[in-house]
C-alpha positions in Angstrom: 7.9 65.7 29.6 8.3 62.1 30.7 4.8 61.3 29.3 5.7 62.7 25.9 8.8 60.5 25.8 6.7 57.4 26.7 4.2 58.3 24.0 7.0 58.7 21.4 8.6 55.3 22.4 5.2 53.6 22.2 4.6 55.1 18.7 8.0 53.9 17.6 7.3 50.4 18.8 4.0 50.4 17.0 5.6 51.6 13.9 8.3 48.8 14.0 5.6 46.2 14.5 3.7 47.6 11.5 6.9 47.4 9.4 7.4 43.8 10.3 3.9 42.9 9.4 4.3 44.6 6.0 7.6 42.7 5.5 9.7 45.9 5.4 13.0 46.8 7.1 13.2 50.6 7.2 11.3 53.9 7.1 12.6 54.5 3.5 11.2 51.2 2.3 7.9 52.0 4.0 7.6 55.4 2.2 8.3 53.7 -1.1 5.7 51.1 -0.3 3.1 53.7 0.6 3.6 55.6 -2.7 3.4 52.4 -4.7 0.0 51.5 -3.1 -1.5 55.0 -2.9 -1.0 55.8 0.8 0.4 58.9 2.5 4.2 58.8 3.2 3.6 59.9 6.8 5.3 57.5 9.2 2.9 57.7 12.2 -0.7 57.0 11.3 -4.0 56.2 13.0 -5.1 52.7 13.7 -7.7 52.8 10.8 -5.0 53.9 8.3 -2.7 51.1 9.3 -5.6 48.6 9.2 -6.2 49.6 5.6 -2.5 49.2 4.8 -2.4 45.7 6.4 -5.5 44.7 4.3 -3.7 45.7 1.1 -0.5 43.8 2.2 -2.6 40.6 2.8 -4.0 41.0 -0.7 -0.6 41.5 -2.2 0.8 38.4 -0.4 -2.2 36.3 -1.6 -1.6 37.3 -5.2 2.1 36.4 -4.9 1.2 32.9 -3.5 -1.3 32.4 -6.3 1.3 33.4 -8.9 3.9 31.1 -7.3 1.4 28.2 -7.5 0.6 29.0 -11.1 4.3 29.1 -11.9 5.0 25.8 -10.2 1.9 24.3 -11.9 3.1 25.5 -15.3 6.5 24.0 -14.6 5.1 20.6 -13.7 2.8 20.6 -16.8 5.7 21.7 -19.0 7.8 18.9 -17.5 5.1 16.3 -17.9 4.7 17.4 -21.6 8.4 17.0 -22.1 8.3 13.5 -20.5 5.4 12.4 -22.7 7.2 13.7 -25.8 10.5 12.1 -24.8 12.4 15.4 -24.8 13.7 15.2 -21.3 16.5 13.0 -19.9 16.1 11.4 -16.5 19.0 13.5 -15.2 17.0 16.7 -15.8 13.9 15.6 -13.9 13.9 16.6 -10.3 10.7 15.6 -8.5 11.0 11.8 -7.8 7.5 10.9 -8.8 8.0 12.6 -12.2 11.3 10.8 -12.6 9.5 7.5 -11.8 7.0 8.2 -14.6 9.9 9.0 -17.1 11.7 5.8 -16.0 8.5 3.8 -16.5 8.1 5.2 -20.0 11.8 4.5 -20.9 12.1 1.2 -19.1 13.3 -1.5 -21.5 10.7 -3.8 -20.1 8.0 -1.4 -21.3 9.2 -1.6 -24.9 5.7 -1.3 -26.3 5.0 1.8 -24.3 8.3 3.3 -25.2 8.1 2.6 -28.9 4.4 3.3 -29.6 4.0 7.1 -30.2 0.2 6.7 -29.9 0.6 5.7 -26.2 2.5 8.8 -25.4 0.0 11.0 -27.3 -2.9 9.4 -25.4 -1.0 9.9 -22.1 -0.4 13.6 -23.0 -4.1 14.0 -23.9 -5.0 12.5 -20.5 -2.6 14.7 -18.6 -3.6 18.0 -20.3 -7.3 17.4 -19.7 -6.9 16.2 -16.1 -4.7 19.2 -15.3 -7.4 21.5 -16.7 -10.1 20.0 -14.5 -7.7 20.0 -11.5 -7.7 16.2 -10.9 -5.8 15.0 -7.8 -3.3 12.8 -9.7 -0.2 15.0 -10.0 1.7 14.6 -6.7 3.7 11.6 -5.5 0.7 9.8 -3.9 -0.9 6.5 -4.8 -4.0 4.7 -3.5 -4.2 2.6 -0.4 -4.3 -0.9 -1.8 -3.9 -4.4 -0.4 -0.5 -5.2 -1.7 -1.9 -7.1 -4.6 1.2 -6.5 -6.8 5.0 -6.2 -6.1 4.7 -2.5 -5.7 2.0 0.1 -5.8 2.7 2.9 -8.3 1.7 6.5 -8.3 -1.4 7.9 -10.0 0.7 9.3 -12.8 2.1 5.8 -13.6 -1.4 4.4 -13.4 -2.5 7.0 -16.0 0.3 5.8 -18.2 -1.2 2.3 -18.0 -4.7 3.6 -18.9 -3.1 5.4 -21.9 -1.7 2.0 -23.1 -5.3 0.8 -23.5 -6.6 4.0 -25.3 -7.9 1.8 -28.1 -10.4 0.3 -25.7 -11.7 3.7 -24.4 -15.5 3.9 -24.9 -15.8 7.7 -24.3 -13.5 10.7 -24.8 -11.6 11.8 -21.7 -12.6 15.4 -22.4 -16.2 14.5 -21.2 -15.0 13.5 -17.7 -15.0 15.9 -14.8 -14.2 15.1 -11.1 -17.2 14.9 -8.8 -15.2 14.4 -5.6 -12.0 15.7 -4.0 -10.8 12.1 -3.1 -8.1 11.0 -5.5 -8.9 7.3 -5.3 -12.6 7.9 -6.1 -11.6 10.2 -8.9 -9.4 7.5 -10.5 -12.2 4.9 -10.1 -14.6 7.3 -11.8 -12.1 8.1 -14.6 -11.4 4.4 -15.3 -15.1 3.6 -15.5 -15.8 6.6 -17.7 -13.1 5.5 -20.2 -13.6 1.7 -20.1 -16.9 0.7 -18.5 -20.1 0.3 -20.5 -22.4 0.1 -17.5 -20.3 1.7 -14.7 -20.7 -1.3 -12.4 -17.2 -2.6 -12.2 -16.4 -3.9 -8.6 -14.1 -1.5 -6.7 -11.4 -4.1 -6.0 -10.7 -4.2 -9.7 -9.1 -0.7 -9.6 -5.9 -2.3 -8.2 -5.1 -3.7 -11.6 -3.9 -0.3 -12.8 -1.4 0.1 -10.0 0.8 -3.0 -10.6 4.1 -3.6 -12.4 4.1 -4.0 -16.2 4.3 -7.8 -16.1 2.4 -10.6 -17.6 0.1 -11.3 -14.6 -0.9 -7.6 -14.1 -1.5 -7.1 -17.8 -3.7 -10.2 -17.9 -5.7 -8.7 -15.0 -6.1 -5.4 -16.9 -7.6 -7.2 -19.8 -10.0 -8.9 -17.4 -11.0 -5.4 -16.2 -11.7 -4.3 -19.7 -13.9 -7.4 -20.5 -15.8 -7.2 -17.3 -16.3 -3.4 -17.8 -17.9 -4.2 -21.1 -20.4 -6.5 -19.5 -18.8 -9.9 -20.0 -18.9 -12.5 -17.2 -15.6 -13.1 -15.4 -16.1 -16.8 -16.4 -15.4 -16.0 -20.0 -11.9 -14.7 -19.2 -9.0 -17.1 -19.3 -9.1 -17.9 -15.5 -6.5 -20.2 -14.0 -9.3 -22.1 -12.1 -12.6 -23.6 -12.9 -15.4 -21.2 -12.1 -19.2 -21.7 -11.8 -22.0 -19.2 -12.2 -22.4 -19.1 -8.4 -18.7 -18.3 -7.9 -18.9 -15.5 -10.5 -21.9 -14.1 -8.7 -20.0 -13.9 -5.4 -16.8 -12.7 -7.1 -18.5 -9.4 -7.8 -19.3 -9.1 -4.1 -15.7 -9.5 -2.9 -14.4 -6.9 -0.4 -13.3 -3.6 -1.9 -9.7 -3.9 -0.7 -9.2 -7.5 -2.0 -6.7 -8.2 -4.8 -8.0 -9.9 -8.0 -6.6 -13.3 -6.8 -8.3 -12.9 -3.4 -11.6 -11.9 -5.1 -11.4 -15.0 -7.2 -10.8 -17.0 -4.0 -13.7 -15.2 -2.3 -16.1 -16.3 -5.1 -14.7 -19.8 -5.1 -15.1 -20.3 -1.4 -18.7 -18.9 -1.3 -19.6 -20.8 -4.5 -18.5 -24.1 -2.8 -20.6 -23.4 0.3 -18.0 -21.6 2.5 -18.4 -18.4 4.4 -16.6 -15.1 4.9 -14.4 -16.1 7.9 -12.9 -18.9 5.8 -12.4 -16.7 2.8 -10.7 -14.0 4.8 -8.5 -16.6 6.6 -7.3 -17.9 3.2 -6.5 -14.3 2.1 -3.5 -14.3 4.5 -2.0 -17.6 3.1 -0.3 -18.5 -0.1 -3.8 -19.3 -1.5 -4.5 -15.6 -1.5 -1.4 -14.9 -3.7 -1.4 -17.6 -6.4 -3.2 -20.6 -7.9 -0.2 -22.9 -8.0 -1.0 -26.6 -7.4 -4.7 -25.8 -7.5 -5.7 -29.4 -8.1 -4.5 -30.2 -4.5 -5.6 -26.9 -2.8 -9.2 -27.2 -4.0 -9.4 -30.4 -2.0 -8.1 -28.5 1.0 -10.7 -25.8 0.6 -13.5 -28.4 0.3 -12.1 -30.1 3.4 -12.2 -26.8 5.4 -15.7 -26.2 4.2 -16.8 -29.6 5.4 -15.5 -28.8 8.9 -17.1 -25.4 9.7 -16.4 -25.8 13.5 -12.7 -25.8 13.0 -11.4 -22.5 14.4 -10.4 -20.4 11.4 -7.3 -19.2 13.2 -5.8 -22.6 12.4 -6.2 -22.2 8.6 -2.8 -20.4 8.2 -0.8 -23.0 10.1 -2.6 -25.9 8.3 -1.8 -24.4 4.9 1.9 -23.9 5.8 2.1 -27.5 7.0 0.5 -28.9 3.9 2.7 -26.8 1.6 5.8 -28.0 3.4 4.9 -31.6 3.5 3.6 -32.0 -0.1 5.6 -29.4 -2.1 8.7 -28.1 -0.3 11.9 -30.0 -1.2 13.8 -31.3 1.8 17.4 -32.5 2.1 17.7 -36.3 2.1 20.6 -38.8 2.4 23.1 -38.6 -0.5 23.6 -41.8 -2.5 27.3 -42.4 -3.2 28.3 -41.0 -6.5 25.0 -39.1 -7.1 24.3 -35.4 -6.5 22.3 -34.4 -3.5 18.6 -35.3 -4.0 15.8 -33.2 -2.6 12.2 -34.3 -2.2 9.0 -33.3 -0.3 8.4 -35.3 2.8 4.9 -36.4 1.6 4.6 -35.8 -2.1 1.4 -37.9 -2.3 -0.3 -36.4 0.7 -4.1 -36.1 0.3 -7.0 -34.8 2.5 -8.9 -38.1 2.2 -9.9 -39.5 5.6 -8.3 -36.7 7.6 -10.0 -35.4 10.8 -9.4 -32.0 12.3 -8.0 -33.3 15.5 -5.5 -35.6 13.8 -4.4 -32.9 11.4 -3.9 -30.3 14.2 -1.7 -32.9 16.1 0.4 -33.3 13.0 0.8 -29.5 12.6 1.9 -29.3 16.3 4.4 -32.1 15.8 5.8 -30.4 12.7 6.2 -27.1 14.5 8.4 -28.9 17.1 10.5 -30.7 14.5 10.8 -27.5 12.5 12.2 -25.6 15.5 14.8 -28.3 16.0 15.9 -28.3 12.4 16.0 -24.5 12.0 17.9 -24.2 15.2 20.7 -26.2 13.6 20.7 -24.2 10.4 21.8 -20.7 11.3 20.9 -18.1 8.7 20.8 -14.4 8.6 19.5 -11.9 6.1 19.4 -8.2 5.4 16.8 -6.0 7.2 13.8 -4.9 5.1 14.5 -1.2 5.5 11.2 -0.6 7.3 11.9 1.4 10.5 11.3 -0.2 13.9 8.9 1.3 16.5 8.8 2.3 20.1 5.8 3.9 21.9 5.7 4.9 25.6 2.2 4.8 27.1 1.2 6.2 30.4 2.7 9.2 32.3 3.3 7.7 35.7 6.1 5.3 36.3 3.8 2.6 37.8 1.4 2.7 34.8 4.0 3.2 32.1 4.2 0.7 29.2 6.7 0.7 26.5 5.6 -1.0 23.2 8.3 -2.0 20.7 8.1 -3.6 17.3 11.4 -4.9 15.9 12.4 -7.0 12.9 13.7 -10.6 13.3 16.6 -11.0 10.9 17.9 -14.5 11.7 16.8 -18.1 11.8 17.6 -18.3 15.5 15.4 -15.3 16.2 12.5 -16.9 14.3 12.9 -20.2 16.1 13.0 -18.4 19.5 9.9 -16.4 18.5 8.0 -19.6 17.4 9.1 -21.5 20.6 7.9 -18.7 22.9 4.7 -17.9 21.0 4.0 -21.6 20.2 3.3 -21.1 16.5 5.0 -21.9 13.1 6.8 -18.6 12.4 10.1 -20.6 12.1 8.8 -21.9 8.7 9.3 -18.4 7.3 13.1 -18.6 7.3 13.4 -19.2 3.5 10.8 -16.5 2.7 12.6 -14.0 4.8 16.1 -14.9 3.5 14.8 -14.5 -0.1 13.2 -11.1 0.7 9.6 -12.2 0.0 8.4 -11.1 3.5 9.7 -9.8 6.9 8.7 -11.0 10.4 8.4 -8.6 13.3 8.0 -9.1 17.1 5.8 -6.8 19.1 6.6 -6.7 22.8 5.4 -4.6 25.8 7.5 -3.7 28.8 5.8 -2.7 32.1 6.6 -3.1 35.8 5.8 -6.8 35.4 8.7 -7.1 32.9 8.9 -7.6 29.2 6.3 -9.8 27.6 5.7 -11.0 24.1 2.6 -9.6 22.4 2.3 -10.4 18.7 4.2 -11.8 15.7 3.7 -9.7 12.6 4.3 -10.6 8.9 4.9 -7.8 6.4 4.6 -8.7 2.7 4.7 -6.1 -0.1 4.7 -3.3 2.5 1.4 -4.7 3.8 0.7 -6.1 7.3 -0.9 -9.4 6.3 -0.7 -11.4 9.5 -0.7 -10.6 13.2 -0.8 -13.5 15.7 -0.3 -13.9 19.4 0.5 -16.9 21.5 -1.0 -20.1 20.1 -2.2 -18.2 17.0 -4.7 -16.1 18.9 -6.0 -13.0 17.2 -4.9 -9.4 18.2 -6.7 -7.6 21.0 -8.1 -4.1 20.4 -5.2 -2.5 22.2 -2.6 -4.4 20.1 -4.4 -3.3 17.0 -4.1 0.3 18.1 -0.4 -0.1 18.6 0.4 -1.8 15.3 -1.9 0.6 13.4 0.1 3.5 14.9 3.3 1.8 13.7 2.1 1.1 10.1 0.9 4.7 9.8 4.3 6.0 10.8 6.2 3.5 8.6 4.0 4.1 5.6 2.6 0.5 5.5 -0.8 -0.8 4.7 -2.9 -3.1 6.9 -4.8 -5.9 5.1 -8.5 -5.9 5.9 -8.4 -9.6 7.0 -5.8 -9.0 9.8 
């Protein structure tokens, strides 16, 4: 009798587990489910019978998931169609990346894109075909770029930029199909299919489609089109003089370089420089613009003439020269006149300078800079990037706590520069104006807390990482800040 009760209880437990697997709540629901799918209404069945029922349940769930995906896909395509046709208001668009596309199309700054119906039709044509071939452009992702522009847009916004240049397309978009599952490679292939005559456009050129709709980015897009058609970069309206040798090296710039950095790469190699110098310049203002080029070309030539100068000094030297020749400084006020401002050495040249003398002047400037900045207390708003803490090691004696925190005041920058013996105090104005943010990496162990690195973030890209006396990061330090950038959604420039 006891054995029969045990068997009945075991059957009931098996039946309840089977119900849960099928997603049902009661015996009545189970009977209805069995009738619907062609099974017997008997409650207690053999293992093989239940196995067949479970197999059918899995197939039903798979179909439901597929239908759900198709429904969501249809909704997204319908919404994208409404955005391209201008039928939807921003308030009615829920996914943020679709709202960004709608805003880009209706932004008053993009007047041409908003007013030209042909641009919207070209974008709709792009989207409908790319949706058909299941391209990877329809989520909220964007490529990993080097911070070449103020912000990196999503693939959808980059497609809108491609649509603006539909009159330059060489082939119909309907002939393109993806040959890889990588979204960045898919976009590179699509852009070359539409615009490239010989399919040999350098990979770094792809960044031009992911910038703001401003004059500089649009100029770079026209360069892309001309180079894609086989023209030499020298025939474009470049802001600097360019030789055949420079143009040759330009095409061999690193894949993750911005257009300006690629031009610098070609310039440095064309003048006889090497890769370490070119990469050192990437992290300076010379990797961002060509302002005051007549002076900076003499600096580049001087650096090339002194190849034994440690390239870790290039950044501090550029900062010093910029400050002395071009940065306005407060001077004594003449009675009755408004305050005058002038650079300390507006006529500074590189003629006759030696590396040793210049490095001494840089060190003296660092000391004076710390004194001046210490007297001018300034604070600014945090960048919004989250700080970082990582505990390494399980045992108390071996435990290390790594932290990365933002410096949001002139005193903090001065203290950082004094303790690390570098020129980070010169970044007060840039930080206050929001052009960059400075971060201190420290490590705490049983020996106490120690300074590790000073980091610069610009356009959500880690573009400088220096230790004491401008030393380069160690492998361990690279592992730590790479972990932080991954968690914070930042990029790391290849030259760091």
